[in-house]
Residue frames relative to the residue before (quaternion, step in Angstrom):
aa qw qx qy qz dx dy dz
M 1.0000 0.0000 0.0000 0.0000 0.00 0.00 0.00
Y 0.1406 -0.7884 0.5952 0.0665 3.55 -0.90 0.94
S 0.1306 0.7745 -0.6051 0.1300 3.56 -0.94 0.95
K 0.5383 -0.6204 0.4569 0.3413 3.56 -1.09 0.66
N 0.6601 0.5142 -0.3074 0.4532 3.59 1.22 -0.40
I 0.6813 0.4631 -0.2709 0.4980 3.60 1.28 -0.23
D 0.4041 -0.7009 0.5350 0.2435 3.56 -1.02 0.84
N 0.0752 -0.8511 0.5192 0.0199 3.57 0.38 1.24
N 0.6833 0.5038 -0.2916 0.4407 3.58 1.16 -0.49
K 0.5015 0.6665 -0.4260 0.3505 3.60 1.24 -0.06
S 0.4092 -0.7004 0.5278 0.2519 3.58 -0.92 0.90
V 0.2691 -0.7887 0.5454 0.0902 3.56 -1.14 0.73
S 0.1066 -0.7407 0.6590 0.0759 3.53 -1.12 0.81
I 0.1579 -0.7824 0.5986 0.0670 3.57 -0.87 1.00
I 0.1324 -0.8055 0.5769 0.0301 3.57 -0.54 1.22
I 0.0545 -0.8046 0.5910 -0.0187 3.57 -0.82 1.06
P 0.1851 -0.7777 0.5909 0.1082 3.62 -0.29 1.18
C 0.0596 -0.8032 0.5927 0.0018 3.59 -0.99 0.86
Y 0.0931 0.7765 -0.6201 0.0614 3.56 -0.92 0.91
N 0.8306 -0.1316 0.0273 0.5403 3.58 -0.49 1.25
E 0.4032 0.7098 -0.4662 0.3410 3.55 0.83 1.07
A 0.1924 0.8395 -0.4964 0.1085 3.60 1.20 0.44
E 0.6603 0.5417 -0.3196 0.4104 3.60 0.91 -0.90
G 0.7763 0.4035 -0.1896 0.4457 3.57 1.01 -0.76
I 0.4398 0.7266 -0.4557 0.2664 3.62 1.20 -0.09
S 0.6381 0.5174 -0.3471 0.4525 3.61 0.97 -0.73
A 0.6457 0.5040 -0.3197 0.4762 3.61 1.03 -0.75
L 0.6033 0.5471 -0.3481 0.4643 3.58 1.08 -0.72
K 0.6491 0.5150 -0.3144 0.4632 3.57 0.90 -0.89
E 0.6695 0.5253 -0.3030 0.4289 3.57 0.84 -1.00
K 0.7335 0.4182 -0.2355 0.4812 3.59 0.98 -0.84
L 0.6997 0.5101 -0.2757 0.4173 3.57 1.04 -0.78
L 0.6753 0.5553 -0.3285 0.3574 3.58 0.75 -1.00
P 0.6456 0.4978 -0.3585 0.4549 3.67 0.88 -0.68
V 0.6268 0.5297 -0.3340 0.4637 3.58 1.08 -0.70
I 0.6435 0.5174 -0.3200 0.4646 3.58 0.95 -0.87
T 0.6337 0.5382 -0.3253 0.4505 3.57 0.96 -0.87
Q 0.6669 0.5012 -0.2992 0.4632 3.57 0.96 -0.86
I 0.6677 0.4964 -0.3107 0.4596 3.59 0.88 -0.90
R 0.6553 0.5417 -0.3145 0.4223 3.59 1.02 -0.77
T 0.5217 0.6189 -0.4316 0.3981 3.61 1.19 -0.07
Y 0.8158 0.1644 -0.1058 0.5443 3.60 1.17 -0.35
R 0.7593 0.2575 -0.1930 0.5656 3.64 1.25 0.11
D 0.4481 -0.5977 0.5722 0.3384 3.51 -1.37 0.28
V 0.0462 -0.8144 0.5775 -0.0318 3.57 -0.84 1.02
E 0.0212 -0.7522 0.6573 0.0415 3.53 -1.15 0.73
V 0.2312 -0.7549 0.6006 0.1258 3.56 -1.18 0.66
I 0.0655 -0.7891 0.6107 -0.0017 3.57 -0.90 1.01
C 0.0957 -0.7849 0.6115 0.0289 3.57 -0.64 1.14
V 0.1393 -0.7910 0.5932 0.0547 3.57 -0.83 1.01
N 0.1992 -0.7639 0.6057 0.1001 3.55 -0.54 1.19
D 0.1906 -0.8434 0.4983 0.0637 3.55 -0.25 1.32
G 0.7762 -0.3857 0.2002 0.4568 3.55 0.43 1.25
S 0.1498 0.8219 -0.5351 0.1256 3.58 1.01 0.76
T 0.3480 -0.7350 0.5469 0.1987 3.55 -1.14 0.71
D 0.6251 0.4516 -0.3559 0.5279 3.58 1.27 0.05
D 0.6607 -0.5222 0.3493 0.4108 3.61 -1.16 -0.35
T 0.1118 0.8196 -0.5462 0.1319 3.58 1.01 0.85
Y 0.6582 0.5225 -0.3219 0.4361 3.60 0.86 -0.93
L 0.6583 0.5025 -0.3058 0.4698 3.58 0.95 -0.86
Q 0.6594 0.5067 -0.3058 0.4636 3.58 0.97 -0.87
L 0.6205 0.5278 -0.3398 0.4700 3.58 1.05 -0.73
Q 0.6566 0.5075 -0.3100 0.4639 3.56 0.94 -0.87
N 0.6900 0.4970 -0.2830 0.4437 3.58 0.91 -0.93
H 0.7899 0.3590 -0.1684 0.4678 3.57 0.85 -0.97
L 0.8219 0.2186 -0.0884 0.5185 3.59 0.98 -0.77
G 0.3786 0.7671 -0.4581 0.2416 3.58 1.27 0.01
E 0.6914 0.4640 -0.2778 0.4791 3.60 1.08 -0.68
H 0.7458 0.4195 -0.1980 0.4782 3.56 1.21 -0.43
A 0.7972 0.2335 -0.0820 0.5507 3.58 1.19 -0.39
Q 0.4567 -0.5999 0.5695 0.3274 3.49 -1.36 0.31
I 0.1651 -0.7912 0.5845 0.0717 3.59 -0.76 1.05
I 0.0707 -0.7902 0.6087 0.0000 3.57 -0.70 1.15
N 0.1896 -0.8116 0.5485 0.0671 3.56 -0.87 0.96
H 0.2271 -0.7173 0.6437 0.1398 3.55 -0.94 0.99
P 0.4209 -0.7146 0.4840 0.2793 3.64 -0.70 0.93
R 0.7769 0.1419 -0.0886 0.6071 3.59 1.19 -0.56
N 0.5815 -0.5780 0.4379 0.3687 3.55 -1.19 0.54
A 0.0994 -0.8204 0.5631 0.0076 3.57 -0.69 1.14
G 0.5918 -0.5914 0.3627 0.4105 3.59 1.25 -0.14
L 0.6996 -0.5174 0.3190 0.3756 3.50 -1.29 0.55
S 0.6666 0.5096 -0.3138 0.4444 3.59 0.85 -0.94
A 0.6574 0.5079 -0.3084 0.4634 3.57 0.96 -0.86
A 0.6334 0.5283 -0.3329 0.4570 3.59 1.02 -0.76
I 0.6443 0.5053 -0.3189 0.4773 3.58 1.01 -0.78
R 0.6349 0.5259 -0.3292 0.4603 3.59 0.98 -0.82
T 0.6457 0.5203 -0.3150 0.4616 3.57 0.95 -0.89
G 0.6609 0.5034 -0.3057 0.4651 3.57 0.92 -0.89
F 0.6612 0.5166 -0.3069 0.4491 3.57 0.96 -0.87
M 0.6278 0.5488 -0.3389 0.4358 3.59 1.02 -0.77
S 0.7196 0.4095 -0.2413 0.5061 3.60 1.14 -0.57
A 0.5584 0.6495 -0.3744 0.3553 3.58 1.24 -0.37
Q 0.2518 -0.7727 0.5700 0.1210 3.55 -1.10 0.80
G 0.5468 0.6804 -0.3751 0.3121 3.58 1.21 -0.39
Q 0.4963 -0.6363 0.5083 0.3008 3.54 -1.31 0.46
I 0.7213 0.2328 -0.1794 0.6272 3.54 1.31 -0.38
I 0.1818 -0.7941 0.5766 0.0622 3.56 -0.82 1.06
C 0.0977 -0.7874 0.6077 0.0344 3.57 -0.76 1.08
T 0.1103 -0.7582 0.6371 0.0836 3.56 -1.08 0.73
I 0.0011 -0.8163 0.5762 -0.0397 3.59 -0.76 1.02
D 0.5501 -0.6240 0.4587 0.3122 3.54 -1.29 0.48
S 0.4431 -0.7108 0.4825 0.2562 3.57 -0.90 0.93
D 0.6684 0.5166 -0.3072 0.4382 3.61 1.17 -0.47
C 0.4165 -0.7508 0.4304 0.2786 3.59 1.35 0.12
T 0.2581 0.7462 -0.5636 0.2428 3.61 1.01 0.71
Y 0.6729 0.2184 -0.2239 0.6704 3.53 1.36 -0.29
H 0.4210 -0.7213 0.4824 0.2640 3.58 -0.59 1.08
P 0.5422 -0.6469 0.4269 0.3244 3.63 -0.90 0.87
K 0.5197 0.6464 -0.4249 0.3627 3.62 1.15 -0.37
Y 0.6017 0.5790 -0.3588 0.4171 3.60 1.14 -0.53
L 0.4538 0.6712 -0.4610 0.3621 3.61 1.22 -0.12
I 0.6358 0.5347 -0.3303 0.4480 3.57 0.98 -0.83
D 0.6766 0.4843 -0.2897 0.4731 3.59 0.97 -0.85
L 0.5909 0.5566 -0.3651 0.4558 3.60 1.08 -0.69
L 0.7024 0.4699 -0.2693 0.4619 3.55 0.84 -1.00
D 0.6274 0.5399 -0.3366 0.4490 3.60 1.06 -0.65
L 0.6895 0.4535 -0.2800 0.4904 3.59 1.17 -0.51
M 0.5391 0.6121 -0.4087 0.4094 3.59 1.27 -0.09
H 0.0179 -0.8220 0.5666 -0.0548 3.53 0.41 1.30
V 0.7039 -0.4885 0.3091 0.4126 3.56 -1.26 0.30
D 0.7339 0.3914 -0.2397 0.5008 3.61 1.16 -0.47
V 0.5990 0.5490 -0.3508 0.4655 3.61 1.30 0.23
D 0.2487 -0.7996 0.5357 0.1087 3.56 -0.96 0.91
V 0.7884 0.0785 -0.0227 0.6097 3.59 1.12 -0.69
V 0.0729 -0.7499 0.6548 0.0599 3.55 -1.09 0.80
T 0.0554 -0.8216 0.5673 -0.0069 3.58 -0.76 1.04
A 0.5083 -0.6310 0.4917 0.3189 3.57 -1.06 0.76
S 0.0559 -0.8235 0.5641 -0.0224 3.57 -0.97 0.87
P 0.1326 -0.8147 0.5614 0.0589 3.60 -0.01 1.25
Y 0.6831 0.4895 -0.2903 0.4577 3.61 1.16 -0.47
H 0.3917 0.6840 -0.4833 0.3810 3.55 1.33 0.20
P 0.6224 -0.5611 0.3763 0.3953 3.65 -1.04 0.60
R 0.7253 0.3797 -0.2438 0.5199 3.61 1.12 -0.53
G 0.5475 0.5883 -0.4070 0.4342 3.59 1.27 0.14
R 0.1419 -0.7914 0.5869 0.0954 3.58 -1.27 -0.02
V 0.2541 -0.7333 0.6077 0.1687 3.53 -1.30 0.36
N 0.1672 -0.7949 0.5809 0.0524 3.54 -1.11 0.75
N 0.8644 -0.1174 0.0474 0.4866 3.55 -0.58 1.23
V 0.3624 0.7181 -0.5062 0.3111 3.59 1.10 0.70
P 0.5388 -0.6438 0.4238 0.3399 3.65 -0.83 0.90
A 0.5846 -0.6228 0.3985 0.3339 3.55 -1.01 0.86
W 0.6430 0.5366 -0.3404 0.4276 3.60 0.97 -0.78
R 0.6528 0.5071 -0.3230 0.4609 3.57 1.03 -0.76
L 0.6351 0.5189 -0.3284 0.4685 3.58 1.01 -0.78
F 0.6457 0.5255 -0.3199 0.4523 3.57 0.92 -0.90
L 0.6716 0.4993 -0.2938 0.4618 3.56 0.91 -0.95
S 0.7278 0.4511 -0.2571 0.4480 3.57 0.70 -1.08
K 0.6704 0.4823 -0.3023 0.4760 3.60 0.93 -0.86
G 0.6382 0.5375 -0.3267 0.4440 3.57 1.01 -0.81
L 0.6712 0.4790 -0.2977 0.4810 3.57 0.92 -0.88
S 0.6415 0.5192 -0.3308 0.4577 3.59 0.95 -0.82
F 0.6185 0.5430 -0.3408 0.4544 3.60 1.05 -0.74
L 0.6696 0.4930 -0.3035 0.4653 3.60 0.93 -0.87
Y 0.6572 0.4878 -0.3181 0.4785 3.59 0.95 -0.78
R 0.6123 0.5586 -0.3491 0.4374 3.58 1.05 -0.71
I 0.6326 0.5486 -0.3293 0.4363 3.58 1.06 -0.73
I 0.8110 0.3459 -0.1573 0.4449 3.57 0.79 -1.01
L 0.6829 0.4807 -0.3043 0.4582 3.62 1.15 -0.38
T 0.6136 -0.6232 0.3646 0.3198 3.53 -1.15 0.71
Q 0.7399 0.3204 -0.2073 0.5540 3.59 0.94 -0.82
K 0.3010 -0.8098 0.4858 0.1330 3.55 -0.51 1.23
L 0.0113 -0.8001 0.5979 -0.0467 3.55 -0.31 1.29
Y 0.4743 -0.6445 0.5104 0.3148 3.55 -1.29 0.28
T 0.7892 0.1738 -0.0735 0.5844 3.59 1.16 -0.64
Y 0.0897 -0.8070 0.5835 0.0181 3.57 -0.74 1.09
T 0.6954 0.5442 -0.2445 0.4006 3.58 1.21 -0.45
S 0.4897 0.6699 -0.4362 0.3480 3.61 1.21 0.12
M 0.3414 -0.7104 0.5728 0.2251 3.58 -1.16 0.62
F 0.5857 0.6015 -0.3666 0.4008 3.58 1.19 -0.50
R 0.2752 0.7825 -0.4875 0.2727 3.57 0.04 1.34
A 0.2087 -0.7081 0.6490 0.1836 3.49 -1.46 0.17
Y 0.0871 -0.7974 0.5970 0.0088 3.57 -0.93 0.98
R 0.4452 -0.5782 0.5882 0.3486 3.50 -1.26 0.39
R 0.6114 -0.6035 0.3635 0.3602 3.55 -0.94 0.84
E 0.6550 0.5477 -0.3222 0.4088 3.58 0.94 -0.88
V 0.5673 0.5873 -0.3918 0.4239 3.60 1.16 -0.47
L 0.7195 0.4259 -0.2500 0.4883 3.59 0.84 -0.95
E 0.5959 0.5333 -0.3668 0.4754 3.58 1.21 -0.37
E 0.7125 0.4637 -0.2449 0.4662 3.56 1.06 -0.79
I 0.7589 0.3626 -0.1834 0.5089 3.58 0.99 -0.87
P 0.2269 -0.7747 0.5704 0.1515 3.63 -0.46 1.09
I 0.3357 -0.7074 0.5799 0.2249 3.57 -1.11 0.69
T 0.0650 -0.8464 0.5286 -0.0070 3.57 -0.27 1.26
Y 0.6834 0.4574 -0.2888 0.4902 3.59 1.19 -0.44
P 0.4536 -0.6978 0.4801 0.2771 3.60 -1.00 0.74
G 0.8272 0.3221 -0.1716 0.4273 3.53 -1.37 0.10
F 0.8324 -0.2292 0.1792 0.4717 3.52 -1.23 -0.65
L 0.5748 0.5984 -0.3868 0.4025 3.60 1.10 -0.56
G 0.5824 0.5965 -0.3694 0.4105 3.58 1.10 -0.63
L 0.5994 0.5704 -0.3578 0.4329 3.59 1.12 -0.60
V 0.6706 0.4671 -0.2875 0.4995 3.56 0.98 -0.87
E 0.6063 0.5721 -0.3555 0.4228 3.58 1.01 -0.78
I 0.6401 0.5321 -0.3389 0.4385 3.59 0.89 -0.88
I 0.7360 0.4339 -0.2545 0.4531 3.56 0.72 -1.05
A 0.6337 0.5267 -0.3336 0.4579 3.60 1.05 -0.72
E 0.6948 0.4634 -0.2794 0.4738 3.57 0.86 -0.96
A 0.5981 0.5509 -0.3621 0.4557 3.59 1.10 -0.63
M 0.6422 0.5154 -0.3180 0.4699 3.58 0.98 -0.84
L 0.6814 0.4930 -0.2893 0.4570 3.57 0.90 -0.95
C 0.6682 0.4692 -0.2957 0.4959 3.59 1.21 -0.45
G 0.5940 -0.6211 0.3428 0.3794 3.58 1.27 0.00
Y 0.4428 0.6727 -0.4807 0.3470 3.59 1.20 0.22
K 0.4152 -0.7126 0.5128 0.2385 3.56 -1.09 0.75
V 0.1100 -0.7877 0.6060 0.0138 3.56 -0.85 1.09
V 0.0382 -0.7848 0.6182 0.0221 3.59 -0.95 0.87
E 0.3950 -0.7284 0.5221 0.2021 3.55 -1.24 0.56
L 0.2137 -0.7289 0.6356 0.1382 3.51 -1.23 0.67
P 0.3547 -0.7244 0.5413 0.2376 3.64 -0.54 1.05
T 0.0451 0.8126 -0.5737 0.0923 3.57 -0.72 1.09
E 0.4414 -0.6373 0.5441 0.3209 3.53 -1.35 -0.02
L 0.1751 -0.7510 0.6310 0.0847 3.54 -0.97 0.98
S 0.1036 -0.8049 0.5838 0.0257 3.57 -0.74 1.09
N 0.5551 -0.5768 0.4693 0.3727 3.53 -1.22 0.40
R 0.5490 -0.6194 0.4399 0.3484 3.58 -1.06 0.68
V 0.3784 -0.7213 0.5419 0.2071 3.54 -1.14 0.74
Y 0.7899 0.2300 -0.1005 0.5595 3.57 1.00 -0.87
G 0.8171 0.2754 -0.1906 0.4693 3.54 -1.18 0.57
R 0.4558 -0.6705 0.5164 0.2757 3.53 -1.36 -0.16
S 0.5941 -0.5638 0.4345 0.3746 3.55 -1.21 0.54
K 0.3611 -0.7416 0.5290 0.1996 3.59 -1.09 0.77
L 0.4294 0.7211 -0.4508 0.3041 3.59 1.28 0.07
R 0.1485 -0.7201 0.6701 0.1022 3.54 -1.15 0.78
V 0.3625 -0.8277 0.3699 0.2160 3.50 0.20 1.42
V 0.6981 0.4670 -0.2962 0.4547 3.61 0.69 -1.04
K 0.6580 0.5118 -0.3083 0.4583 3.57 0.91 -0.90
V 0.6510 0.5185 -0.3123 0.4580 3.57 0.97 -0.86
I 0.6585 0.5140 -0.3152 0.4504 3.59 0.87 -0.92
L 0.6844 0.4924 -0.2956 0.4492 3.59 0.81 -0.97
S 0.6640 0.5041 -0.3167 0.4524 3.59 0.93 -0.85
H 0.6530 0.5040 -0.3153 0.4692 3.59 0.99 -0.80
L 0.6523 0.5173 -0.3269 0.4473 3.60 0.90 -0.84
K 0.6366 0.5148 -0.3295 0.4703 3.59 1.03 -0.73
Y 0.6704 0.4859 -0.3019 0.4726 3.57 0.97 -0.83
I 0.6182 0.5341 -0.3387 0.4666 3.59 1.04 -0.74
Q 0.6308 0.5209 -0.3282 0.4722 3.58 1.01 -0.78
K 0.6508 0.5161 -0.3108 0.4620 3.58 0.96 -0.88
L 0.6623 0.4984 -0.3050 0.4689 3.59 0.93 -0.88
S 0.6327 0.5420 -0.3304 0.4435 3.58 0.99 -0.84
I 0.6576 0.5023 -0.3079 0.4696 3.58 0.94 -0.88
R 0.6487 0.5160 -0.3175 0.4606 3.58 0.98 -0.82
R 0.6587 0.5014 -0.3134 0.4653 3.59 0.93 -0.87
L 0.6584 0.5114 -0.3058 0.4599 3.57 0.96 -0.89
T 0.6484 0.5175 -0.3124 0.4628 3.57 0.97 -0.87
T 0.6434 0.5240 -0.3171 0.4592 3.57 1.00 -0.84
K 0.6614 0.5046 -0.3081 0.4615 3.58 0.94 -0.89
L 0.6606 0.5093 -0.3111 0.4555 3.58 0.94 -0.86
S 0.6552 0.5193 -0.3204 0.4454 3.57 0.97 -0.82
K 0.6644 0.4778 -0.3025 0.4887 3.59 1.14 -0.59
T 0.6793 0.5009 -0.2865 0.4534 3.57 1.10 -0.69
L 0.7413 0.3814 -0.2088 0.5113 3.57 0.90 -0.96
K 0.0948 -0.8045 0.5860 0.0213 3.55 -0.27 1.27
P 0.5324 -0.6315 0.4412 0.3509 3.61 -0.97 0.67
F 0.5456 -0.6015 0.4688 0.3474 3.55 -1.15 0.69
P 0.4975 -0.6507 0.4661 0.3343 3.61 -0.95 0.76
T 0.5052 -0.6356 0.4920 0.3142 3.54 -1.11 0.72
P 0.4765 -0.6791 0.4697 0.3020 3.62 -0.73 1.00
A 0.4728 -0.6706 0.4939 0.2877 3.53 -1.00 0.85
K 0.4949 -0.6547 0.4794 0.3108 3.54 -1.04 0.76
T 0.4272 -0.6897 0.5246 0.2581 3.55 -1.07 0.78
I 0.2730 -0.7617 0.5696 0.1440 3.55 -0.79 1.01
R 0.1464 -0.7968 0.5842 0.0494 3.55 -0.64 1.10
């Protein structure tokens, strides 16, 4: 799609963190490559796969299936999702940085729609299955409850009201990731990026998408740990928002004028 409002000339880096995803790499290739071919008709594109210390043969499968199409980076030990994204970003050359799921729970075809929404006044585009026009397909009830519940809490305390805050399937302007450090490990780092971007004044928009249950492998979520970490971060954000509001409301008393004798 070509539009004067879209940065069609911006180069794109696609970062794909992978951890114990050997079974699904061939399916990732099958779904991703046609999308890359289409995007390359009007943009420069690079693909970076980060094998995050997998204990199966994910690295070998990446080399076999995507070695000719992507840069493959190997973490000798599992460092977590946030670290894998940081590693990919350090090697990325693109002006727009996309992060996508290796298990294709969001179909790679949505990359085209993400980029189409990257208008000149937009800084981040995020997939949003919980948007009124989004949908979920065969996703376990516990995962929906967890993700929707957390998104609801973030919606209450953050300035830009999104329906989904927990998706990794996103497109960023490069300067956003240069400006916002990822300090939290794992999945919480994904929310940190978007929350801190909002607090810095970057514009975030949502793309209604379909979220499907994974076909291969197992979820890497540790539910109790994830819930506790998010609640602590939500508390921290709440205190920051409250402090900011108070500082704007409580103005210092004017200094009394000196009496001229």
